[in-house]
mmCIF file as gemmi writes it, N, C-alpha and C atoms, coordinates in Angstrom:
data_model
loop_
_atom_site.group_PDB
_atom_site.id
_atom_site.type_symbol
_atom_site.label_atom_id
_atom_site.label_alt_id
_atom_site.label_comp_id
_atom_site.label_asym_id
_atom_site.label_entity_id
_atom_site.label_seq_id
_atom_site.pdbx_PDB_ins_code
_atom_site.Cartn_x
_atom_site.Cartn_y
_atom_site.Cartn_z
_atom_site.occupancy
_atom_site.B_iso_or_equiv
_atom_site.pdbx_formal_charge
_atom_site.auth_seq_id
_atom_site.auth_asym_id
_atom_site.pdbx_PDB_model_num
ATOM 1 N N . MET Axp A 1 ? -4.832 -13.73 -10.745 1 0 ? 1 A 1
ATOM 2 C CA . MET Axp A 1 ? -4.847 -12.73 -9.907 1 0 ? 1 A 1
ATOM 3 C C . MET Axp A 1 ? -5.281 -11.334 -10.354 1 0 ? 1 A 1
ATOM 4 N N . THR Axp A 2 ? -5.985 -10.742 -9.555 1 0 ? 2 A 1
ATOM 5 C CA . THR Axp A 2 ? -6.17 -9.144 -9.977 1 0 ? 2 A 1
ATOM 6 C C . THR Axp A 2 ? -4.858 -8.369 -10.089 1 0 ? 2 A 1
ATOM 7 N N . ARG Axp A 3 ? -5.111 -7.782 -11.107 1 0 ? 3 A 1
ATOM 8 C CA . ARG Axp A 3 ? -3.71 -6.761 -11.399 1 0 ? 3 A 1
ATOM 9 C C . ARG Axp A 3 ? -4.286 -4.894 -11.323 1 0 ? 3 A 1
ATOM 10 N N . TYR Axp A 4 ? -3.401 -4.423 -10.273 1 0 ? 4 A 1
ATOM 11 C CA . TYR Axp A 4 ? -3.836 -3.024 -10.233 1 0 ? 4 A 1
ATOM 12 C C . TYR Axp A 4 ? -3.158 -2.015 -11.232 1 0 ? 4 A 1
ATOM 13 N N . ASP Axp A 5 ? -3.748 -1.045 -11.618 1 0 ? 5 A 1
ATOM 14 C CA . ASP Axp A 5 ? -3.002 -0.11 -12.017 1 0 ? 5 A 1
ATOM 15 C C . ASP Axp A 5 ? -2.509 0.919 -11.07 1 0 ? 5 A 1
ATOM 16 N N . CYS Axp A 6 ? -1.95 2.039 -11.436 1 0 ? 6 A 1
ATOM 17 C CA . CYS Axp A 6 ? -0.832 3 -10.341 1 0 ? 6 A 1
ATOM 18 C C . CYS Axp A 6 ? -2.102 3.366 -9.385 1 0 ? 6 A 1
ATOM 19 N N . LEU Axp A 7 ? -3.102 3.827 -10.116 1 0 ? 7 A 1
ATOM 20 C CA . LEU Axp A 7 ? -4.493 4.478 -9.36 1 0 ? 7 A 1
ATOM 21 C C . LEU Axp A 7 ? -5.152 3.735 -8.402 1 0 ? 7 A 1
ATOM 22 N N . GLN Axp A 8 ? -5.5 2.668 -8.852 1 0 ? 8 A 1
ATOM 23 C CA . GLN Axp A 8 ? -6.187 1.456 -8.069 1 0 ? 8 A 1
ATOM 24 C C . GLN Axp A 8 ? -5.173 1.225 -6.71 1 0 ? 8 A 1
ATOM 25 N N . ALA Axp A 9 ? -3.799 0.859 -7.125 1 0 ? 9 A 1
ATOM 26 C CA . ALA Axp A 9 ? -2.827 0.371 -5.619 1 0 ? 9 A 1
ATOM 27 C C . ALA Axp A 9 ? -2.698 1.909 -5.013 1 0 ? 9 A 1
ATOM 28 N N . LEU Axp A 10 ? -2.548 2.997 -5.476 1 0 ? 10 A 1
ATOM 29 C CA . LEU Axp A 10 ? -2.275 3.826 -4.531 1 0 ? 10 A 1
ATOM 30 C C . LEU Axp A 10 ? -3.569 4.188 -3.936 1 0 ? 10 A 1
ATOM 31 N N . SER Axp A 11 ? -4.572 4.084 -4.236 1 0 ? 11 A 1
ATOM 32 C CA . SER Axp A 11 ? -5.887 4.589 -3.407 1 0 ? 11 A 1
ATOM 33 C C . SER Axp A 11 ? -6.398 3.468 -2.416 1 0 ? 11 A 1
ATOM 34 N N . LYS Axp A 12 ? -5.667 2.319 -2.437 1 0 ? 12 A 1
ATOM 35 C CA . LYS Axp A 12 ? -5.861 1.276 -1.212 1 0 ? 12 A 1
ATOM 36 C C . LYS Axp A 12 ? -4.528 1.277 -0.517 1 0 ? 12 A 1
ATOM 37 N N . LEU Axp A 13 ? -3.295 1.875 -1.028 1 0 ? 13 A 1
ATOM 38 C CA . LEU Axp A 13 ? -2.421 1.824 0.01 1 0 ? 13 A 1
ATOM 39 C C . LEU Axp A 13 ? -2.412 1.798 1.322 1 0 ? 13 A 1
ATOM 40 N N . TYR Axp A 14 ? -2.874 3.077 1.89 1 0 ? 14 A 1
ATOM 41 C CA . TYR Axp A 14 ? -2.93 3.2 3.387 1 0 ? 14 A 1
ATOM 42 C C . TYR Axp A 14 ? -3.839 1.973 4.186 1 0 ? 14 A 1
ATOM 43 N N . GLU Axp A 15 ? -4.857 1.704 3.425 1 0 ? 15 A 1
ATOM 44 C CA . GLU Axp A 15 ? -5.349 0.394 3.793 1 0 ? 15 A 1
ATOM 45 C C . GLU Axp A 15 ? -4.557 -1.092 4.007 1 0 ? 15 A 1
ATOM 46 N N . TYR Axp A 16 ? -3.577 -0.993 2.613 1 0 ? 16 A 1
ATOM 47 C CA . TYR Axp A 16 ? -2.74 -2.127 2.788 1 0 ? 16 A 1
ATOM 48 C C . TYR Axp A 16 ? -1.783 -1.8 3.687 1 0 ? 16 A 1
ATOM 49 N N . LEU Axp A 17 ? -1.246 -0.611 4.077 1 0 ? 17 A 1
ATOM 50 C CA . LEU Axp A 17 ? 0.034 -0.664 5.273 1 0 ? 17 A 1
ATOM 51 C C . LEU Axp A 17 ? -0.595 -0.958 6.566 1 0 ? 17 A 1
ATOM 52 N N . ASP Axp A 18 ? -1.899 -0.608 6.747 1 0 ? 18 A 1
ATOM 53 C CA . ASP Axp A 18 ? -2.675 -0.91 7.863 1 0 ? 18 A 1
ATOM 54 C C . ASP Axp A 18 ? -3.226 -2.415 8.182 1 0 ? 18 A 1
ATOM 55 N N . GLY Axp A 19 ? -3.055 -3.336 7.022 1 0 ? 19 A 1
ATOM 56 C CA . GLY Axp A 19 ? -3.624 -4.621 7.275 1 0 ? 19 A 1
ATOM 57 C C . GLY Axp A 19 ? -4.622 -4.453 6.866 1 0 ? 19 A 1
ATOM 58 N N . GLU Axp A 20 ? -5.481 -3.869 6.513 1 0 ? 20 A 1
ATOM 59 C CA . GLU Axp A 20 ? -6.956 -3.81 6.307 1 0 ? 20 A 1
ATOM 60 C C . GLU Axp A 20 ? -7.637 -4.494 5.323 1 0 ? 20 A 1
ATOM 61 N N . LEU Axp A 21 ? -7.012 -4.951 4.247 1 0 ? 21 A 1
ATOM 62 C CA . LEU Axp A 21 ? -7.539 -5.095 2.719 1 0 ? 21 A 1
ATOM 63 C C . LEU Axp A 21 ? -7.821 -6.795 2.823 1 0 ? 21 A 1
ATOM 64 N N . PRO Axp A 22 ? -8.703 -7.113 2.136 1 0 ? 22 A 1
ATOM 65 C CA . PRO Axp A 22 ? -8.688 -8.825 1.81 1 0 ? 22 A 1
ATOM 66 C C . PRO Axp A 22 ? -7.664 -9.111 1.05 1 0 ? 22 A 1
ATOM 67 N N . PRO Axp A 23 ? -7.525 -10.629 1.194 1 0 ? 23 A 1
ATOM 68 C CA . PRO Axp A 23 ? -6.257 -11.177 0.856 1 0 ? 23 A 1
ATOM 69 C C . PRO Axp A 23 ? -6.111 -11.108 -0.559 1 0 ? 23 A 1
ATOM 70 N N . ASP Axp A 24 ? -7.196 -10.94 -1.519 1 0 ? 24 A 1
ATOM 71 C CA . ASP Axp A 24 ? -7.113 -10.81 -3.195 1 0 ? 24 A 1
ATOM 72 C C . ASP Axp A 24 ? -6.338 -9.299 -3.226 1 0 ? 24 A 1
ATOM 73 N N . ASP Axp A 25 ? -6.78 -8.416 -2.726 1 0 ? 25 A 1
ATOM 74 C CA . ASP Axp A 25 ? -6.577 -6.737 -2.89 1 0 ? 25 A 1
ATOM 75 C C . ASP Axp A 25 ? -5.061 -6.559 -2 1 0 ? 25 A 1
ATOM 76 N N . THR Axp A 26 ? -4.729 -7.578 -0.956 1 0 ? 26 A 1
ATOM 77 C CA . THR Axp A 26 ? -3.424 -7.296 -0.356 1 0 ? 26 A 1
ATOM 78 C C . THR Axp A 26 ? -2.323 -7.816 -1.411 1 0 ? 26 A 1
ATOM 79 N N . GLU Axp A 27 ? -2.813 -9.023 -2.001 1 0 ? 27 A 1
ATOM 80 C CA . GLU Axp A 27 ? -1.826 -9.484 -2.915 1 0 ? 27 A 1
ATOM 81 C C . GLU Axp A 27 ? -1.772 -8.431 -4.563 1 0 ? 27 A 1
ATOM 82 N N . ALA Axp A 28 ? -2.622 -7.824 -4.951 1 0 ? 28 A 1
ATOM 83 C CA . ALA Axp A 28 ? -2.605 -7.063 -6.064 1 0 ? 28 A 1
ATOM 84 C C . ALA Axp A 28 ? -2.086 -5.477 -5.704 1 0 ? 28 A 1
ATOM 85 N N . VAL Axp A 29 ? -1.863 -5.256 -4.458 1 0 ? 29 A 1
ATOM 86 C CA . VAL Axp A 29 ? -1.305 -4.127 -4.282 1 0 ? 29 A 1
ATOM 87 C C . VAL Axp A 29 ? 0.085 -4.191 -4.021 1 0 ? 29 A 1
ATOM 88 N N . ARG Axp A 30 ? 0.746 -5.357 -3.452 1 0 ? 30 A 1
ATOM 89 C CA . ARG Axp A 30 ? 1.914 -5.883 -3.16 1 0 ? 30 A 1
ATOM 90 C C . ARG Axp A 30 ? 2.624 -6.373 -4.41 1 0 ? 30 A 1
ATOM 91 N N . HIS Axp A 31 ? 1.884 -6.595 -5.378 1 0 ? 31 A 1
ATOM 92 C CA . HIS Axp A 31 ? 2.475 -7.251 -6.74 1 0 ? 31 A 1
ATOM 93 C C . HIS Axp A 31 ? 2.791 -5.785 -7.345 1 0 ? 31 A 1
ATOM 94 N N . HIS Axp A 32 ? 1.921 -4.87 -7.471 1 0 ? 32 A 1
ATOM 95 C CA . HIS Axp A 32 ? 2.012 -3.645 -8.078 1 0 ? 32 A 1
ATOM 96 C C . HIS Axp A 32 ? 3.093 -2.953 -7.396 1 0 ? 32 A 1
ATOM 97 N N . MET Axp A 33 ? 3.2 -2.934 -6.185 1 0 ? 33 A 1
ATOM 98 C CA . MET Axp A 33 ? 4.531 -2.025 -5.865 1 0 ? 33 A 1
ATOM 99 C C . MET Axp A 33 ? 5.764 -2.919 -5.752 1 0 ? 33 A 1
ATOM 100 N N . GLU Axp A 34 ? 5.652 -4.077 -6.01 1 0 ? 34 A 1
ATOM 101 C CA . GLU Axp A 34 ? 7.312 -4.556 -6.198 1 0 ? 34 A 1
ATOM 102 C C . GLU Axp A 34 ? 7.497 -4.497 -7.939 1 0 ? 34 A 1
ATOM 103 N N . VAL Axp A 35 ? 6.748 -4.149 -8.899 1 0 ? 35 A 1
ATOM 104 C CA . VAL Axp A 35 ? 7.016 -4.202 -10.086 1 0 ? 35 A 1
ATOM 105 C C . VAL Axp A 35 ? 6.899 -2.765 -10.474 1 0 ? 35 A 1
ATOM 106 N N . CYS Axp A 36 ? 6.243 -1.75 -9.932 1 0 ? 36 A 1
ATOM 107 C CA . CYS Axp A 36 ? 6.137 -0.343 -10.378 1 0 ? 36 A 1
ATOM 108 C C . CYS Axp A 36 ? 7.259 0.616 -9.997 1 0 ? 36 A 1
ATOM 109 N N . GLN Axp A 37 ? 8.069 0.992 -10.754 1 0 ? 37 A 1
ATOM 110 C CA . GLN Axp A 37 ? 8.817 1.913 -10.236 1 0 ? 37 A 1
ATOM 111 C C . GLN Axp A 37 ? 8.47 3.391 -9.858 1 0 ? 37 A 1
ATOM 112 N N . GLY Axp A 38 ? 7.246 3.613 -10.502 1 0 ? 38 A 1
ATOM 113 C CA . GLY Axp A 38 ? 7.063 4.899 -10.03 1 0 ? 38 A 1
ATOM 114 C C . GLY Axp A 38 ? 6.198 4.949 -8.694 1 0 ? 38 A 1
ATOM 115 N N . CYS Axp A 39 ? 5.554 4.176 -8.435 1 0 ? 39 A 1
ATOM 116 C CA . CYS Axp A 39 ? 4.403 3.794 -7.233 1 0 ? 39 A 1
ATOM 117 C C . CYS Axp A 39 ? 5.504 3.429 -5.741 1 0 ? 39 A 1
ATOM 118 N N . TYR Axp A 40 ? 6.555 2.514 -6.287 1 0 ? 40 A 1
ATOM 119 C CA . TYR Axp A 40 ? 7.423 2.008 -5.104 1 0 ? 40 A 1
ATOM 120 C C . TYR Axp A 40 ? 7.867 3.147 -4.146 1 0 ? 40 A 1
ATOM 121 N N . PRO Axp A 41 ? 8.59 4.049 -4.575 1 0 ? 41 A 1
ATOM 122 C CA . PRO Axp A 41 ? 9.143 4.895 -3.657 1 0 ? 41 A 1
ATOM 123 C C . PRO Axp A 41 ? 8.092 5.628 -2.972 1 0 ? 41 A 1
ATOM 124 N N . PHE Axp A 42 ? 7.064 5.858 -3.464 1 0 ? 42 A 1
ATOM 125 C CA . PHE Axp A 42 ? 5.839 6.264 -2.365 1 0 ? 42 A 1
ATOM 126 C C . PHE Axp A 42 ? 5.572 5.279 -1.398 1 0 ? 42 A 1
ATOM 127 N N . LEU Axp A 43 ? 5.547 4.187 -1.867 1 0 ? 43 A 1
ATOM 128 C CA . LEU Axp A 43 ? 4.996 3.146 -0.473 1 0 ? 43 A 1
ATOM 129 C C . LEU Axp A 43 ? 6.044 3.067 0.471 1 0 ? 43 A 1
ATOM 130 N N . GLN Axp A 44 ? 7.372 3.273 -0.116 1 0 ? 44 A 1
ATOM 131 C CA . GLN Axp A 44 ? 8.63 3.366 0.893 1 0 ? 44 A 1
ATOM 132 C C . GLN Axp A 44 ? 8.314 4.642 2.048 1 0 ? 44 A 1
ATOM 133 N N . PHE Axp A 45 ? 8.014 5.742 0.962 1 0 ? 45 A 1
ATOM 134 C CA . PHE Axp A 45 ? 7.65 7.189 2.098 1 0 ? 45 A 1
ATOM 135 C C . PHE Axp A 45 ? 6.645 6.772 2.898 1 0 ? 45 A 1
ATOM 136 N N . CYS Axp A 46 ? 5.499 6.512 2.592 1 0 ? 46 A 1
ATOM 137 C CA . CYS Axp A 46 ? 4.732 6.142 3.33 1 0 ? 46 A 1
ATOM 138 C C . CYS Axp A 46 ? 4.603 4.983 4.595 1 0 ? 46 A 1
ATOM 139 N N . SER Axp A 47 ? 5.118 3.883 4.159 1 0 ? 47 A 1
ATOM 140 C CA . SER Axp A 47 ? 5.486 3.151 5.225 1 0 ? 47 A 1
ATOM 141 C C . SER Axp A 47 ? 6.508 3.652 6.272 1 0 ? 47 A 1
ATOM 142 N N . SER Axp A 48 ? 7.626 4.228 5.503 1 0 ? 48 A 1
ATOM 143 C CA . SER Axp A 48 ? 8.729 5.183 6.941 1 0 ? 48 A 1
ATOM 144 C C . SER Axp A 48 ? 7.491 6.245 7.832 1 0 ? 48 A 1
ATOM 145 N N . PHE Axp A 49 ? 6.901 6.78 6.935 1 0 ? 49 A 1
ATOM 146 C CA . PHE Axp A 49 ? 6.144 8.155 7.626 1 0 ? 49 A 1
ATOM 147 C C . PHE Axp A 49 ? 5.258 7.356 8.901 1 0 ? 49 A 1
ATOM 148 N N . GLN Axp A 50 ? 4.651 6.442 8.495 1 0 ? 50 A 1
ATOM 149 C CA . GLN Axp A 50 ? 3.638 5.601 9.229 1 0 ? 50 A 1
ATOM 150 C C . GLN Axp A 50 ? 4.687 5.281 10.586 1 0 ? 50 A 1
ATOM 151 N N . ASP Axp A 51 ? 5.844 4.585 10.295 1 0 ? 51 A 1
ATOM 152 C CA . ASP Axp A 51 ? 6.339 4.032 11.062 1 0 ? 51 A 1
ATOM 153 C C . ASP Axp A 51 ? 6.897 4.849 12.406 1 0 ? 51 A 1
ATOM 154 N N . ALA Axp A 52 ? 7.153 6.304 11.887 1 0 ? 52 A 1
ATOM 155 C CA . ALA Axp A 52 ? 7.508 7.262 12.483 1 0 ? 52 A 1
ATOM 156 C C . ALA Axp A 52 ? 6.332 7.995 13.808 1 0 ? 52 A 1
ATOM 157 N N . LEU Axp A 53 ? 5.147 7.704 12.768 1 0 ? 53 A 1
ATOM 158 C CA . LEU Axp A 53 ? 4.129 8.05 13.483 1 0 ? 53 A 1
ATOM 159 C C . LEU Axp A 53 ? 4.047 7.275 14.867 1 0 ? 53 A 1
ATOM 160 N N . HIS Axp A 54 ? 4.059 5.909 14.454 1 0 ? 54 A 1
ATOM 161 C CA . HIS Axp A 54 ? 3.826 4.863 15.657 1 0 ? 54 A 1
ATOM 162 C C . HIS Axp A 54 ? 4.896 5.192 16.595 1 0 ? 54 A 1
ATOM 163 N N . ARG Axp A 55 ? 6.152 5.322 16.384 1 0 ? 55 A 1
ATOM 164 C CA . ARG Axp A 55 ? 7.353 5.548 17.184 1 0 ? 55 A 1
ATOM 165 C C . ARG Axp A 55 ? 6.624 6.671 18.177 1 0 ? 55 A 1
ATOM 166 N N . ALA Axp A 56 ? 6.429 7.68 17.428 1 0 ? 56 A 1
ATOM 167 C CA . ALA Axp A 56 ? 5.987 8.991 18.227 1 0 ? 56 A 1
ATOM 168 C C . ALA Axp A 56 ? 4.777 8.584 18.929 1 0 ? 56 A 1
ATOM 169 N N . ALA Axp A 57 ? 3.671 7.796 18.678 1 0 ? 57 A 1
ATOM 170 C CA . ALA Axp A 57 ? 2.724 7.311 19.734 1 0 ? 57 A 1
ATOM 171 C C . ALA Axp A 57 ? 3.273 6.633 20.728 1 0 ? 57 A 1
ATOM 172 N N . HIS Axp A 58 ? 4.045 6.359 20.774 1 0 ? 58 A 1
ATOM 173 C CA . HIS Axp A 58 ? 4.774 5.427 21.573 1 0 ? 58 A 1
ATOM 174 C C . HIS Axp A 58 ? 6.091 5.781 22.535 1 0 ? 58 A 1
ATOM 175 N N . GLY Axp A 59 ? 6.203 7.054 22.378 1 0 ? 59 A 1
ATOM 176 C CA . GLY Axp A 59 ? 7.06 7.915 23.143 1 0 ? 59 A 1
ATOM 177 C C . GLY Axp A 59 ? 8.514 8.142 22.496 1 0 ? 59 A 1
ATOM 178 N N . GLN Axp A 60 ? 8.712 6.946 21.317 1 0 ? 60 A 1
ATOM 179 C CA . GLN Axp A 60 ? 10.098 7.831 20.45 1 0 ? 60 A 1
ATOM 180 C C . GLN Axp A 60 ? 9.917 8.883 19.687 1 0 ? 60 A 1
ATOM 181 N N . THR Axp A 61 ? 10.283 9.943 20.021 1 0 ? 61 A 1
ATOM 182 C CA . THR Axp A 61 ? 9.718 11.307 19.409 1 0 ? 61 A 1
ATOM 183 C C . THR Axp A 61 ? 10.877 11.71 18.196 1 0 ? 61 A 1
ATOM 184 N N . ASP Axp A 62 ? 12.004 11.022 18.178 1 0 ? 62 A 1
ATOM 185 C CA . ASP Axp A 62 ? 13.156 11.438 17.452 1 0 ? 62 A 1
ATOM 186 C C . ASP Axp A 62 ? 13.299 10.354 16.078 1 0 ? 62 A 1
ATOM 187 N N . ALA Axp A 63 ? 12.75 10.965 14.927 1 0 ? 63 A 1
ATOM 188 C CA . ALA Axp A 63 ? 13.032 9.911 13.847 1 0 ? 63 A 1
ATOM 189 C C . ALA Axp A 63 ? 14.76 9.433 13.843 1 0 ? 63 A 1
ATOM 190 N N . PRO Axp A 64 ? 14.74 8.47 13.077 1 0 ? 64 A 1
ATOM 191 C CA . PRO Axp A 64 ? 16.195 7.605 12.803 1 0 ? 64 A 1
ATOM 192 C C . PRO Axp A 64 ? 16.798 8.6 11.721 1 0 ? 64 A 1
ATOM 193 N N . PRO Axp A 65 ? 18.17 8.783 12.322 1 0 ? 65 A 1
ATOM 194 C CA . PRO Axp A 65 ? 19.097 9.844 11 1 0 ? 65 A 1
ATOM 195 C C . PRO Axp A 65 ? 18.724 9.436 9.903 1 0 ? 65 A 1
ATOM 196 N N . ALA Axp A 66 ? 18.414 8.108 9.424 1 0 ? 66 A 1
ATOM 197 C CA . ALA Axp A 66 ? 18.34 7.743 7.748 1 0 ? 66 A 1
ATOM 198 C C . ALA Axp A 66 ? 16.961 8.087 7.334 1 0 ? 66 A 1
ATOM 199 N N . LEU Axp A 67 ? 16.01 7.969 7.95 1 0 ? 67 A 1
ATOM 200 C CA . LEU Axp A 67 ? 14.869 8.829 7.852 1 0 ? 67 A 1
ATOM 201 C C . LEU Axp A 67 ? 14.53 10.329 7.765 1 0 ? 67 A 1
ATOM 202 N N . ARG Axp A 68 ? 15.42 11.076 8.68 1 0 ? 68 A 1
ATOM 203 C CA . ARG Axp A 68 ? 15.546 12.446 8.47 1 0 ? 68 A 1
ATOM 204 C C . ARG Axp A 68 ? 15.949 12.869 7.288 1 0 ? 68 A 1
ATOM 205 N N . SER Axp A 69 ? 17.284 12.059 7.033 1 0 ? 69 A 1
ATOM 206 C CA . SER Axp A 69 ? 17.997 12.146 5.471 1 0 ? 69 A 1
ATOM 207 C C . SER Axp A 69 ? 16.738 12.234 4.62 1 0 ? 69 A 1
ATOM 208 N N . ARG Axp A 70 ? 16.302 11.011 4.565 1 0 ? 70 A 1
ATOM 209 C CA . ARG Axp A 70 ? 15.556 10.841 3.124 1 0 ? 70 A 1
ATOM 210 C C . ARG Axp A 70 ? 14.516 11.844 3.31 1 0 ? 70 A 1
ATOM 211 N N . ILE Axp A 71 ? 13.631 11.956 4.276 1 0 ? 71 A 1
ATOM 212 C CA . ILE Axp A 71 ? 12.585 13.124 4.449 1 0 ? 71 A 1
ATOM 213 C C . ILE Axp A 71 ? 12.995 14.579 3.94 1 0 ? 71 A 1
ATOM 214 N N . ALA Axp A 72 ? 14.522 14.687 3.828 1 0 ? 72 A 1
ATOM 215 C CA . ALA Axp A 72 ? 14.917 16.21 3.857 1 0 ? 72 A 1
ATOM 216 C C . ALA Axp A 72 ? 15.172 16.23 2.581 1 0 ? 72 A 1
ATOM 217 N N . ASP Axp A 73 ? 15.988 15.132 1.575 1 0 ? 73 A 1
ATOM 218 C CA . ASP Axp A 73 ? 16.2 15.017 0.569 1 0 ? 73 A 1
ATOM 219 C C . ASP Axp A 73 ? 14.649 14.969 -0.544 1 0 ? 73 A 1
ATOM 220 N N . LEU Axp A 74 ? 13.826 14.258 0.116 1 0 ? 74 A 1
ATOM 221 C CA . LEU Axp A 74 ? 12.595 14.219 -0.712 1 0 ? 74 A 1
ATOM 222 C C . LEU Axp A 74 ? 11.708 15.744 -0.789 1 0 ? 74 A 1
ATOM 223 N N . LEU Axp A 75 ? 12.077 16.331 0.247 1 0 ? 75 A 1
ATOM 224 C CA . LEU Axp A 75 ? 11.635 17.942 0.448 1 0 ? 75 A 1
ATOM 225 C C . LEU Axp A 75 ? 12.35 18.688 -0.29 1 0 ? 75 A 1
ATOM 226 N N . GLN Axp A 76 ? 13.569 18.46 -0.45 1 0 ? 76 A 1
ATOM 227 C CA . GLN Axp A 76 ? 14.501 19.295 -1.331 1 0 ? 76 A 1
ATOM 228 C C . GLN Axp A 76 ? 14.376 19.43 -2.787 1 0 ? 76 A 1
ATOM 229 N N . THR Axp A 77 ? 14.171 18.007 -3.163 1 0 ? 77 A 1
ATOM 230 C CA . THR Axp A 77 ? 13.947 17.541 -4.519 1 0 ? 77 A 1
ATOM 231 C C . THR Axp A 77 ? 12.209 18.056 -5.247 1 0 ? 77 A 1
ATOM 232 N N . GLU Axp A 78 ? 11.306 18.183 -3.902 1 0 ? 78 A 1
ATOM 233 C CA . GLU Axp A 78 ? 10.251 18.584 -4.182 1 0 ? 78 A 1
ATOM 234 C C . GLU Axp A 78 ? 10.026 19.842 -4.36 1 0 ? 78 A 1
ATOM 235 N N . GLY Axp A 79 ? 10.7 20.685 -3.583 1 0 ? 79 A 1
ATOM 236 C CA . GLY Axp A 79 ? 10.929 22.165 -3.559 1 0 ? 79 A 1
ATOM 237 C C . GLY Axp A 79 ? 12.051 22.904 -4.431 1 0 ? 79 A 1
ATOM 238 N N . ALA Axp A 80 ? 12.387 21.83 -5.35 1 0 ? 80 A 1
ATOM 239 C CA . ALA Axp A 80 ? 13.453 22.444 -6.498 1 0 ? 80 A 1
ATOM 240 C C . ALA Axp A 80 ? 12.701 22.998 -7.372 1 0 ? 80 A 1
ATOM 241 N N . PRO Axp A 81 ? 13.264 24.141 -8.305 1 0 ? 81 A 1
ATOM 242 C CA . PRO Axp A 81 ? 12.845 24.609 -9.326 1 0 ? 81 A 1
ATOM 243 C C . PRO Axp A 81 ? 12.979 23.475 -10.619 1 0 ? 81 A 1
ATOM 244 N N . PRO Axp A 82 ? 11.831 23.594 -11.307 1 0 ? 82 A 1
ATOM 245 C CA . PRO Axp A 82 ? 12.186 22.708 -12.584 1 0 ? 82 A 1
ATOM 246 C C . PRO Axp A 82 ? 13.315 22.785 -13.495 1 0 ? 82 A 1
ATOM 247 N N . ALA Axp A 83 ? 13.864 21.816 -14.051 1 0 ? 83 A 1
ATOM 248 C CA . ALA Axp A 83 ? 15.484 22.084 -14.541 1 0 ? 83 A 1
ATOM 249 C C . ALA Axp A 83 ? 14.778 22.766 -15.729 1 0 ? 83 A 1
ATOM 250 N N . HIS Axp A 84 ? 15.576 23.571 -16.737 1 0 ? 84 A 1
ATOM 251 C CA . HIS Axp A 84 ? 15.415 23.842 -18.325 1 0 ? 84 A 1
ATOM 252 C C . HIS Axp A 84 ? 16.025 23.012 -18.985 1 0 ? 84 A 1
């Protein structure tokens, strides 16, 4: 099986989420995301964001409360000043 590093897996993430990768690449990205603690949260975020876009495109305009809370937490963390 092909193994991907973080850069390789992240460069194919959107194709992976859209189901557009060949089987070998799909398996390599899936495996990397299962074992990489640094990339997995980004996969979860992108997947949730993509789901929200799909819902909005199909008339569901409100994100579920859990997603809104998660996004707010991520934005607050990203905007926080660095700890000293």
